[in-house]
C-alpha positions as CSV (number, residue, x, y, z in Angstrom):
1,M,0.0,0.0,0.0
2,S,1.3,3.5,-0.9
3,N,2.4,5.7,2.0
4,C,0.1,8.3,0.6
5,L,-3.0,6.1,1.0
6,S,-4.8,4.8,4.0
7,L,-8.1,2.9,4.7
8,N,-11.1,4.9,5.8
9,N,-13.9,3.5,8.0
10,D,-15.5,2.0,4.9
11,S,-12.3,0.1,4.0
12,H,-11.8,2.4,1.0
13,L,-8.3,3.7,0.0
14,V,-8.1,7.5,0.5
15,P,-5.2,10.0,0.4
16,S,-3.3,10.3,3.7
17,P,-2.1,13.9,3.7
18,L,0.3,13.5,6.6
19,S,2.2,10.7,4.9
20,C,2.2,12.4,1.5
21,I,3.6,15.7,2.7
22,G,6.1,14.1,5.1
23,I,7.3,11.3,2.9
24,R,6.5,11.6,-0.8
25,R,7.0,15.3,-1.3
26,D,9.9,15.3,1.1
27,A,11.9,13.4,-1.5
28,Y,11.5,16.1,-4.1
29,D,12.3,18.9,-1.7
30,D,15.6,17.3,-0.8
31,P,18.2,18.9,-3.1
32,A,20.7,16.0,-2.8
33,L,18.1,13.5,-4.0
34,E,16.5,15.7,-6.6
35,H,19.7,16.6,-8.4
36,E,21.2,13.1,-8.1
37,E,18.1,11.7,-9.9
38,R,18.8,14.0,-12.8
39,G,22.5,13.2,-12.8
40,E,23.5,16.7,-11.7
41,S,25.6,17.9,-8.9
42,L,24.2,20.2,-6.2
43,L,23.8,23.7,-7.7
44,S,23.7,25.6,-4.5
45,D,26.8,26.7,-2.6
46,K,25.0,26.9,0.8
47,E,26.2,25.0,3.8
48,L,25.0,21.4,4.2
49,L,24.3,20.1,7.6
50,V,25.2,16.5,8.3
51,S,25.7,14.2,11.2
52,A,29.1,12.6,11.9
53,E,27.6,9.3,10.7
54,G,26.3,10.9,7.5
55,L,29.7,12.5,6.8
56,K,31.4,9.1,7.3
57,K,29.0,7.5,4.8
58,L,29.8,10.2,2.2
59,E,33.6,9.7,2.7
60,D,33.3,5.9,2.5
61,E,31.2,6.1,-0.7
62,L,33.7,8.5,-2.3
63,E,36.6,6.2,-1.4
64,H,34.8,3.2,-2.9
65,L,33.9,5.1,-6.1
66,K,37.5,6.2,-6.6
67,T,39.3,3.0,-5.7
68,V,36.9,0.3,-6.8
69,K,34.2,1.5,-9.2
70,R,36.6,3.6,-11.3
71,R,38.9,0.5,-11.8
72,E,35.9,-1.8,-12.5
73,V,34.5,0.4,-15.2
74,A,37.9,1.0,-16.7
75,E,38.3,-2.7,-17.1
76,R,34.8,-3.0,-18.7
77,I,35.8,-0.3,-21.2
78,K,39.1,-2.0,-22.0
79,T,37.4,-5.4,-22.5
80,A,34.6,-3.8,-24.7
81,R,37.3,-2.2,-26.9
82,E,38.8,-5.6,-27.6
83,F,35.5,-6.7,-29.2
84,G,36.3,-4.5,-32.2
85,D,34.1,-1.8,-33.7
86,I,32.9,0.3,-30.7
87,S,30.4,2.3,-32.8
88,E,28.0,-0.7,-32.6
89,N,29.2,-2.1,-29.3
90,S,26.4,-1.9,-26.7
91,E,28.8,-3.1,-23.9
92,Y,31.2,-0.2,-24.6
93,E,28.4,2.3,-24.6
94,D,26.9,1.0,-21.3
95,A,30.4,1.1,-19.7
96,K,31.0,4.6,-20.9
97,N,27.6,5.7,-19.5
98,E,28.4,4.1,-16.2
99,Q,31.8,5.8,-16.1
100,A,30.0,9.2,-16.7
101,F,27.6,8.5,-13.8
102,I,30.5,7.5,-11.5
103,E,32.5,10.6,-12.3
104,G,29.4,12.8,-11.8
105,R,28.7,11.2,-8.5
106,I,32.3,11.7,-7.4
107,Q,32.0,15.4,-8.2
108,T,28.7,15.7,-6.4
109,I,30.1,14.0,-3.2
110,E,33.3,16.1,-3.3
111,K,31.1,19.3,-3.4
112,M,28.9,18.0,-0.6
113,L,32.0,17.4,1.5
114,R,33.3,20.9,0.8
115,Q,30.0,22.4,1.9
116,A,29.3,20.0,4.9
117,R,29.2,21.1,8.5
118,V,28.9,18.4,11.1
119,V,26.0,18.9,13.5
120,D,26.7,17.7,17.1
121,S,23.4,17.1,18.8
122,N,25.0,16.4,22.2
123,G,24.9,20.0,23.2
124,E,21.3,20.5,22.0
125,D,18.3,20.9,24.3
126,P,16.7,17.4,24.1
127,N,13.2,19.0,24.4
128,I,13.6,21.0,21.2
129,V,13.4,19.5,17.7
130,H,16.8,19.7,16.0
131,I,18.7,17.7,13.4
132,G,19.1,14.3,14.8
133,S,15.8,14.4,16.8
134,H,13.0,11.9,16.6
135,V,9.6,13.5,16.8
136,L,6.1,12.2,17.1
137,V,3.5,14.5,15.6
138,K,-0.3,14.4,15.2
139,D,-2.2,15.6,12.2
140,L,-5.0,17.6,13.8
141,Q,-7.3,17.4,10.8
142,E,-6.9,13.6,10.1
143,N,-6.3,12.6,13.7
144,E,-3.3,10.6,12.6
145,E,0.1,10.2,14.3
146,E,3.5,9.9,12.4
147,E,7.0,9.5,13.7
148,Y,9.9,11.2,11.9
149,E,13.7,11.5,12.3
150,L,15.0,14.9,11.3
151,V,18.2,14.7,9.3
152,G,20.4,16.8,7.0
153,A,19.5,16.9,3.3
154,T,22.1,14.5,2.2
155,E,20.9,11.8,4.7
156,A,17.2,11.9,4.0
157,E,15.5,8.6,3.4
158,P,11.8,9.5,2.9
159,M,10.5,6.0,2.8
160,K,12.0,5.3,6.2
161,N,10.6,8.6,7.6
162,R,14.1,10.2,7.8
163,I,13.1,13.6,6.6
164,S,15.3,16.5,5.6
165,N,15.6,19.7,7.6
166,E,14.9,21.5,4.2
167,S,11.6,19.6,3.6
168,P,8.2,21.3,4.3
169,V,7.7,19.2,7.4
170,G,11.3,19.4,8.5
171,K,11.4,23.2,8.2
172,A,8.2,23.6,10.2
173,L,9.2,21.3,13.0
174,L,12.8,22.6,13.5
175,G,13.1,24.4,16.8
176,T,9.7,23.4,18.1
177,R,8.9,21.6,21.4
178,V,6.2,19.3,22.8
179,G,2.8,20.9,22.8
180,Q,3.5,23.3,20.0
181,T,1.4,23.3,16.8
182,V,2.8,24.1,13.3
183,E,1.3,24.6,9.9
184,V,2.7,22.9,6.8
185,A,1.8,24.0,3.2
186,A,0.7,20.9,1.2
187,P,-1.0,20.3,-2.2
188,V,-4.2,19.4,-0.3
189,G,-4.0,22.6,1.7
190,K,-2.5,23.6,5.0
191,I,-1.8,20.7,7.5
192,R,-1.7,21.4,11.2
193,L,0.7,19.2,13.2
194,E,1.0,19.0,16.9
195,V,4.3,17.9,18.4
196,L,3.6,15.1,20.9
197,K,7.0,13.8,21.7
198,V,10.7,14.7,21.1
199,W,13.6,12.4,21.8
């Protein structure tokens, strides 16, 4: 079942606004995900907030791309060349496309790392929503509850409810505390969320 659908009292599938704005739309509002899907590097030069874990993952991926994937695709290209005429060689074309993707991803990660600032949540007020917080919210119109983890844009995993601080829900929740109510602009109209728990 889609995260944007839920069952009503008559067992019919209906849109679930809270899930849609928090998960589906979040993926498109995350610049890292959006540009990566189009094969582009991040266009903005603004600071990127990441956790220490997120920074390590980026560094590990970059190392893997440079030391393993580059070598693998170079071998594929070399082997494909040995087949003869490369103008009609699909293996050669596929390998060159993969090489272009790998080099583009390397450039993207290198730019991310130059712009990254590690966020240390240890000194943050545990009662206030910040990057690294888990937060339980309630959609006051739909009477539904949803749990999110607020992360930096490069670490967002919308389908796992890890939402970006740059997403509509993330922006609205950042800096709030238990008992506060926020409004989030959504395609279906404004959604009012109450913060139930922060940890």
